[in-house]
C-alpha angles and dihedrals in degrees: 000000000000131000129219136226133018096305096048096196124156118191114243091235090058092046090051093047090052093044090235117161093180136042118202107228131215118284095187131051094216136064090216111137089005091278091151096051106128092230093055092046091050092050092048092050093047090052091048093050096039089240127153120234105219095183138348131207134169137190091240133040114280115254124233095257092054090046090054091050091048090050091049090052091048094241102105091108089056093058111107096184126098116259126233111239 
């Protein structure tokens, strides 16, 4: 599970519901270029760990930058979140 924004907080109830035992924290102090978007953080961490993303969902529609990264990783068809136009 990854969090979004500067604060990077995920409520315990959401973590429990998702079965997440780890939350990937922010690497960058700024939201410039959507670096702190949860989707981008999750993809970076998966690449670093050599992990496979089986599916991805978010509480808000996925932005264009995250869509491009997901397409580049070959996981865009596994995204079950709405896309921003």
